[in-house]
C-alpha positions as semicolon CSV with decimal commas, in nm:
position;residue;x (nm);y (nm);z (nm)
1;M;8,977;6,776;6,344
2;K;8,630;6,627;6,294
3;I;8,458;6,946;6,408
4;F;8,671;7,158;6,171
5;N;8,576;6,931;5,881
6;L;8,211;6,966;5,980
7;Y;8,245;7,344;5,999
8;G;8,406;7,352;5,655
9;A;8,120;7,143;5,517
10;Y;7,860;7,383;5,662
11;I;8,036;7,685;5,511
12;W;8,070;7,511;5,175
13;L;7,695;7,440;5,168
14;S;7,624;7,803;5,253
15;L;7,854;7,925;4,978
16;K;7,685;7,693;4,728
17;S;7,352;7,850;4,822
18;L;7,488;8,184;4,699
19;W;7,457;8,056;4,345
20;V;7,089;7,981;4,398
21;Y;7,014;8,315;4,568
22;R;7,283;8,525;4,404
23;T;7,053;8,826;4,352
24;D;6,977;8,841;4,726
25;F;7,349;8,812;4,797
26;I;7,437;9,100;4,562
27;V;7,160;9,326;4,693
28;G;7,248;9,245;5,055
29;S;7,618;9,310;5,000
30;I;7,547;9,642;4,830
31;G;7,319;9,738;5,121
32;F;7,591;9,671;5,379
33;L;7,843;9,854;5,162
34;L;7,625;10,165;5,130
35;S;7,548;10,166;5,504
36;N;7,917;10,157;5,598
37;S;8,009;10,409;5,331
38;A;7,756;10,655;5,479
39;L;7,908;10,615;5,828
40;F;8,259;10,652;5,688
41;F;8,172;10,976;5,507
42;S;8,001;11,109;5,819
43;I;8,339;11,077;5,997
44;L;8,505;11,271;5,716
45;I;8,239;11,542;5,745
46;I;8,295;11,571;6,122
47;F;8,666;11,628;6,065
48;T;8,601;11,916;5,829
49;F;8,504;12,111;6,144
50;I;8,759;11,973;6,393
51;K;9,125;11,868;6,386
52;E;9,101;11,582;6,634
53;L;8,840;11,384;6,826
54;G;8,924;11,303;7,185
55;G;9,295;11,325;7,107
56;W;9,263;11,106;6,794
57;S;9,346;11,237;6,447
58;L;9,132;11,171;6,139
59;N;9,346;10,878;6,022
60;E;9,349;10,728;6,371
61;V;8,969;10,746;6,394
62;I;8,944;10,587;6,048
63;L;9,176;10,311;6,169
64;L;8,949;10,253;6,470
65;Y;8,634;10,265;6,258
66;S;8,765;10,021;5,995
67;F;8,900;9,777;6,256
68;V;8,568;9,764;6,442
69;T;8,375;9,734;6,116
70;L;8,596;9,445;6,001
71;S;8,566;9,267;6,335
72;R;8,189;9,312;6,348
73;A;8,149;9,196;5,987
74;L;8,347;8,877;6,052
75;W;8,142;8,807;6,365
76;N;7,827;8,886;6,170
77;T;7,925;8,645;5,894
78;F;8,005;8,341;6,107
79;M;7,834;8,386;6,446
80;F;7,532;8,612;6,395
81;N;7,288;8,323;6,419
82;I;7,313;8,333;6,801
83;M;7,044;8,603;6,761
84;S;6,798;8,322;6,686
85;L;6,844;8,156;7,027
86;G;6,541;8,323;7,186
87;E;6,313;8,205;6,905
88;K;6,451;7,850;6,929
89;I;6,381;7,843;7,303
90;K;6,032;7,988;7,259
91;T;5,932;7,741;6,985
92;G;6,115;7,440;7,129
93;N;6,332;7,404;6,818
94;L;6,636;7,395;7,042
95;D;6,535;7,037;7,122
96;V;6,641;6,929;6,773
97;L;6,995;7,058;6,832
98;L;7,018;6,890;7,170
99;L;6,937;6,551;7,017
100;R;7,229;6,566;6,776
101;P;7,575;6,438;6,878
102;V;7,735;6,780;6,815
103;N;7,780;7,078;7,050
104;P;7,449;7,273;7,029
105;L;7,621;7,613;7,036
106;F;7,841;7,506;6,745
107;Q;7,526;7,403;6,557
108;I;7,364;7,742;6,620
109;F;7,671;7,930;6,496
110;T;7,700;7,718;6,183
111;E;7,330;7,683;6,108
112;K;7,334;8,001;5,903
113;F;7,625;8,165;5,726
114;D;7,557;8,530;5,637
115;P;7,729;8,610;5,306
116;D;7,577;8,960;5,279
117;T;7,860;9,098;5,492
118;I;8,126;9,005;5,234
119;G;8,094;9,355;5,085
120;E;8,134;9,502;5,434
121;I;8,446;9,292;5,493
122;F;8,599;9,403;5,164
123;F;8,522;9,772;5,231
124;S;8,664;9,768;5,585
125;L;8,977;9,581;5,472
126;V;9,051;9,847;5,210
127;I;9,003;10,135;5,457
128;F;9,197;9,956;5,731
129;N;9,495;9,884;5,507
130;Y;9,491;10,244;5,385
131;S;9,501;10,369;5,746
132;L;9,789;10,137;5,835
133;I;9,992;10,269;5,542
134;V;9,917;10,637;5,611
135;L;10,000;10,598;5,981
136;E;10,316;10,402;5,891
137;L;10,216;10,101;6,098
138;V;10,298;9,833;5,844
139;N;10,567;9,603;5,981
140;F;10,590;9,240;6,084
141;C;10,545;9,307;6,456
142;N;10,231;9,514;6,402
143;I;10,084;9,262;6,157
144;L;10,127;8,995;6,424
145;K;9,964;9,223;6,683
146;I;9,673;9,295;6,450
147;A;9,609;8,922;6,399
148;F;9,577;8,868;6,776
149;L;9,379;9,189;6,824
150;L;9,132;9,098;6,549
151;I;9,070;8,747;6,683
152;S;9,025;8,888;7,033
153;S;8,784;9,155;6,905
154;I;8,570;8,901;6,716
155;L;8,550;8,677;7,023
156;T;8,457;8,978;7,238
157;F;8,168;9,054;7,003
158;A;8,066;8,687;7,024
159;A;8,094;8,682;7,405
160;I;7,876;8,992;7,451
161;H;7,595;8,863;7,231
162;L;7,620;8,509;7,368
163;V;7,563;8,637;7,722
164;V;7,277;8,866;7,616
165;H;7,094;8,592;7,427
166;S;7,167;8,323;7,686
167;L;6,946;8,528;7,917
168;C;6,660;8,394;7,703
169;F;6,689;8,070;7,901
170;W;6,542;8,264;8,194
171;F;6,343;8,546;8,030
172;I;6,253;8,396;7,688
173;N;6,217;8,742;7,531
174;N;6,506;8,989;7,568
175;D;6,433;9,227;7,281
176;G;6,468;9,534;7,505
177;L;6,814;9,440;7,630
178;S;6,923;9,333;7,282
179;T;6,823;9,676;7,147
180;I;7,027;9,851;7,418
181;I;7,331;9,637;7,332
182;W;7,298;9,730;6,964
183;Q;7,288;10,096;7,062
184;L;7,609;10,054;7,264
185;D;7,759;9,873;6,967
186;D;7,730;10,196;6,764
187;L;7,968;10,367;7,010
188;T;8,258;10,133;6,935
189;T;8,367;10,327;6,625
190;Y;8,449;10,641;6,827
191;P;8,732;10,706;7,077
192;M;8,621;10,639;7,434
193;S;8,793;10,959;7,543
194;V;8,495;11,161;7,411
195;F;8,245;10,979;7,636
196;P;8,139;11,087;7,986
197;K;8,277;10,881;8,275
198;W;7,954;10,686;8,337
199;L;7,937;10,576;7,972
200;K;8,304;10,475;7,973
201;T;8,232;10,254;8,274
202;I;7,942;10,085;8,091
203;V;8,139;10,007;7,775
204;I;8,425;9,865;7,985
205;I;8,193;9,639;8,186
206;V;7,993;9,519;7,882
207;P;8,292;9,509;7,742
208;F;8,266;9,695;7,410
209;A;8,579;9,897;7,493
210;F;8,786;9,588;7,407
211;V;8,626;9,553;7,064
212;G;8,810;9,845;6,909
213;Y;8,920;10,132;7,132
214;Y;9,174;9,960;7,357
215;P;9,308;9,731;7,079
216;M;9,373;10,028;6,850
217;A;9,506;10,241;7,139
218;F;9,751;9,958;7,202
219;L;9,850;9,944;6,834
220;L;9,899;10,322;6,827
221;D;10,095;10,322;7,157
222;K;9,829;10,536;7,322
223;S;9,801;10,300;7,619
224;S;10,166;10,204;7,665
225;N;10,151;10,291;8,036
226;N;9,871;10,043;8,111
227;F;9,999;9,687;8,096
228;M;9,670;9,521;8,197
229;L;9,466;9,697;7,928
230;N;9,721;9,597;7,665
231;I;9,708;9,234;7,775
232;L;9,327;9,232;7,773
233;S;9,334;9,388;7,426
234;L;9,540;9,092;7,303
235;I;9,384;8,800;7,490
236;G;9,069;8,945;7,647
237;G;8,846;8,799;7,372
238;P;8,921;8,433;7,449
239;I;8,875;8,503;7,823
240;F;8,543;8,683;7,769
241;F;8,423;8,408;7,535
242;F;8,517;8,132;7,782
243;L;8,322;8,310;8,056
244;S;8,024;8,364;7,825
245;Y;8,034;7,996;7,726
246;R;8,017;7,898;8,092
247;F;7,715;8,128;8,125
248;W;7,560;7,961;7,819
249;L;7,609;7,619;7,979
250;L;7,443;7,744;8,298
251;G;7,147;7,867;8,096
252;L;7,131;7,543;7,899
253;S;7,112;7,347;8,225
254;K;6,797;7,548;8,310
255;Y;6,633;7,486;7,973
256;Q;6,296;7,314;7,972
257;S;6,142;7,195;7,648
258;T;5,804;7,330;7,541
259;G;5,690;6,970;7,505
260;S;5,529;7,047;7,170
């Protein structure tokens, strides 16, 4: 309970800062909104030339796109600060977090709350709810599924980036790998069925496939014959995050202060 109270206090302080930097917040939110709107309209343009994409209809692709966008935006809002780990290791600022009587990873996550993605969250929620209604997926059972799928997707995002940036304990600078991961991230809004076999294998191993494709395939009954994929869609996120946390602890045990 203490850690939840502390987390609430951190978020409250971040929200209060919006009033001080409200212009930055508005501009940032509009920027995210325009960026996602452009990607959304590009999907609509693609479907003016085709009827389906990898066996997925327009509304099904929009469902996938909006789910991934919502999941990424929520991760971006509350956990994006893991991207600063490499800089903290390089400068020795990680030492400050290690001296405090609170989990250092928790401190990194809560050190910065990114409010700019609020516009992105709102936009993806509207599109996602629209898709659910059009595809006639609104019922209690599906709402319960979506709750589990969304939590699992957010934790999968967190797990992937935690592993990538925990490598900084050994390599200090991992900008090249981080760039590759961001490029793979862009593929999550499209059905995996359009990818070549080698690329499918990569996004399963990473595992970006469980961010959006398999969860939405499960919701749409497109993977009803694969029990294991359905289970991983529902609870894979917590498993991936637990494994990534163990990797983080291994990296932390190798950490050596700069001494500065």
